[in-house]
Each structure stands twice: as C-alpha cells, then as structure tokens.
C-alpha positions as CSV (number, residue, x, y, z in Angstrom):
1,X,3.3,-14.7,64.2
2,X,1.2,-17.5,64.4
3,X,2.5,-20.6,62.7
4,X,0.4,-22.3,60.2
5,X,1.2,-25.8,61.2
6,X,-0.6,-28.8,58.6
7,X,-3.7,-29.8,59.9
8,X,-4.6,-33.7,59.8
9,X,-4.8,-34.1,55.9
10,X,-1.6,-32.2,56.0
11,X,-2.8,-29.0,54.4
12,X,-1.5,-25.6,55.2
13,X,-4.2,-23.5,58.2
14,X,-4.5,-19.8,57.8
15,X,-1.9,-17.3,58.5
16,X,-2.3,-14.6,60.7
17,X,0.2,-12.1,61.0
18,X,0.0,-9.0,63.8
19,X,1.4,-6.0,63.2
20,X,3.0,-5.9,66.4
21,X,4.9,-9.6,65.7
22,X,6.3,-8.4,62.3
23,X,10.1,-8.3,62.3
24,X,11.0,-5.0,60.6
25,X,14.0,-4.6,59.7
26,X,15.7,-1.1,59.0
27,X,15.2,2.6,60.1
28,X,12.4,4.7,59.6
29,X,11.3,6.1,56.6
30,X,13.3,3.3,54.8
31,X,12.3,-0.2,56.4
32,X,11.1,-4.0,55.5
33,X,8.6,-5.6,57.6
34,X,8.9,-9.2,57.2
35,X,5.1,-10.7,57.2
36,X,4.7,-14.3,55.8
37,X,8.0,-16.9,54.2
38,X,7.2,-19.7,52.5
39,X,7.9,-22.0,55.9
40,X,4.6,-20.1,57.0
41,X,3.0,-20.5,53.7
42,X,3.8,-24.2,52.8
43,X,5.6,-22.2,49.7
44,X,2.4,-20.8,48.2
45,X,3.7,-17.0,48.5
46,X,6.3,-15.2,50.3
47,X,5.2,-11.3,51.4
48,X,6.4,-8.1,52.7
49,X,5.9,-4.5,53.2
50,X,8.3,-1.8,51.8
51,X,8.5,1.6,53.4
52,X,10.7,3.8,51.3
53,X,11.2,7.9,51.7
54,X,10.9,10.4,49.4
55,X,13.2,9.6,46.4
56,X,15.2,7.0,48.3
57,X,16.0,3.9,46.5
58,X,14.9,0.1,46.5
59,X,16.1,-2.9,44.4
60,X,18.2,-2.3,42.1
61,X,17.6,-4.2,38.9
62,X,17.1,-7.9,38.7
63,X,15.3,-11.2,37.7
64,X,13.6,-13.8,38.9
65,X,14.1,-17.6,37.4
66,X,10.7,-19.0,39.4
67,X,8.9,-16.5,41.1
68,X,6.5,-13.5,40.2
69,X,6.7,-10.5,42.1
70,X,3.3,-8.5,42.3
71,X,3.6,-5.0,43.9
72,X,0.3,-3.3,45.4
73,X,1.1,0.2,46.7
74,X,-0.5,1.7,49.8
75,X,0.6,4.9,50.2
76,X,2.6,7.3,47.6
77,X,4.2,6.6,44.3
78,X,6.3,4.2,42.8
79,X,8.6,4.2,40.4
80,X,9.5,0.6,38.7
81,X,11.7,-1.2,35.9
82,X,9.7,-3.6,34.3
83,X,12.1,-4.9,31.6
84,X,13.1,-1.8,29.5
85,X,10.5,0.8,30.4
86,X,9.8,2.6,33.7
87,X,6.3,2.8,34.9
88,X,5.0,4.8,38.2
89,X,2.4,3.0,40.7
90,X,0.4,5.1,42.8
91,X,-1.8,4.5,45.8
92,X,-4.1,2.0,45.0
93,X,-2.3,0.1,41.5
94,X,-1.3,-3.0,41.3
95,X,1.6,-4.2,39.6
96,X,1.9,-8.1,38.2
97,X,5.7,-8.8,37.3
98,X,6.4,-12.8,35.4
99,X,9.5,-14.4,35.9
100,X,12.2,-13.3,34.0
101,X,11.6,-10.3,33.7
102,X,14.3,-7.3,34.7
103,X,12.7,-5.5,37.4
104,X,14.2,-2.7,40.0
105,X,12.1,-0.5,42.4
106,X,12.5,2.9,44.3
107,X,10.0,5.3,45.6
108,X,9.0,8.0,42.7
109,X,11.4,11.5,43.4
110,X,8.8,13.8,44.7
111,X,7.1,10.8,46.8
112,X,8.0,8.2,49.7
113,X,5.9,4.8,48.5
114,X,5.1,1.7,50.9
115,X,4.2,-1.1,49.1
116,X,3.1,-4.6,50.0
117,X,5.2,-6.8,47.8
118,X,4.5,-10.8,47.0
119,X,6.1,-13.6,45.8
120,X,4.5,-16.5,44.1
121,X,4.9,-19.4,44.4
122,X,6.9,-18.6,47.3
123,X,10.9,-18.5,47.5
124,X,12.6,-18.3,51.3
125,X,13.5,-14.8,51.5
126,X,13.6,-13.6,54.9
127,X,17.9,-14.4,55.1
128,X,17.9,-12.5,52.3
129,X,16.4,-8.9,53.8
130,X,18.0,-10.1,56.9
131,X,21.8,-10.0,54.8
132,X,20.7,-6.7,53.3
133,X,20.3,-5.0,56.9
134,X,23.6,-6.5,57.9
135,X,24.6,-4.6,54.6
136,X,23.6,-1.6,55.4
137,X,24.8,-1.9,59.1
138,X,28.1,-2.9,57.9
139,X,28.0,-6.1,59.4
140,X,28.2,-8.1,56.3
141,X,30.2,-8.0,53.4
142,X,28.3,-6.5,50.2
143,X,29.7,-9.6,48.0
144,X,27.8,-11.9,50.2
145,X,24.5,-10.2,48.3
146,X,25.6,-11.4,45.0
147,X,26.8,-14.7,46.3
148,X,23.5,-15.5,47.5
149,X,21.6,-15.3,43.9
150,X,21.3,-19.0,43.5
151,X,19.5,-19.7,47.3
152,X,17.1,-16.8,46.8
153,X,16.6,-16.6,43.1
154,X,17.7,-13.3,42.7
155,X,20.0,-12.9,39.6
156,X,21.1,-9.1,39.1
157,X,21.9,-7.2,36.1
158,X,22.5,-4.1,35.0
159,X,20.2,-1.6,32.9
160,X,20.7,1.6,31.7
161,X,17.3,2.8,31.4
162,X,16.8,2.2,35.2
163,X,20.2,4.4,35.8
164,X,18.9,6.7,33.1
165,X,15.3,7.4,34.9
166,X,17.2,7.5,38.4
167,X,19.2,10.2,37.9
168,X,17.1,12.2,35.8
169,X,14.2,12.1,38.4
C-alpha cells in the first residue's frame, strides 16, 4: 500500500492500494479486505471490501454516531437492515446509511455478496476488523468487541426486525 504523505502544503496525497498489497482477513468465501484507513486518507474516509458466502451474516445491528456508511454491491445480493426496514441491494446498487441509523447486513439467503464499504468521515477501523478476526479464530474474547464500542464508533443494539428477517429467510 502506498502511504499518502502530506505534500508541502500539508494536504494529503492520492492513495493507490494495489489488490496484492491489501490485507485480507478471514477465509474465503467470507473475507474482509482492508483498503484504506483514516491514517491513509487524512481522516476523509475508511474503506473495506467485504465478501460473504451465500446467506452468510455480516455485521450485527449497530449504528455509528459520527460516520455515514456507504455500501456498493460489486456482485451478488446484500440484505441490509436500515432502521426498521430490511432491503436487498443487488449488483450495482448503492446504499447510503447516515449516522445514528441502526443497520446490519448479510448476504441474501440465496446469494453470495461482494461489497465495497466506505465510512465518511473516516473512522480508524482496521484494528476493529483485526479484533473481529481474532475473535473468529478464538484468539480474543468476544467481550472485547463490546468493550471497543467507543473507540470504533460502533454501538450495538438489538433489532427484532433484523432477527426475524434473517430467521425467516
């Protein structure tokens, strides 16, 4: 990954992340590719690519106080909770979730999903995804994720709407 050192005026420089240089967490078909974090973009945005196998859950219901989140479906279909509604975004669709909006996502029951996710303003999230990966591998306690809500601007909530949609799908 090339690091955008500020130019002489203190402005960030463009960032190019080569596919082969990006850090990939998880195991196929369920992976998170770390593309750009706030340290790479001077705080403007952070971005990941999330791939989920057919019907696989992604993020549980949560909201962000400071950041908006954008989902661009590269392939497949993504089921997304937005407030009290569950929508399905398909290849080529863009979904914008403003701050303070409860949301969750997972691959649609009959499809895999490949999604570009962008947070703006950026949130230092790569360590959050690394923590999730350690929990998945049994190397960290799941309570650490809950304890990190303030640090990563991730507020976890319950959603009967989401639970019902995922159970009946």
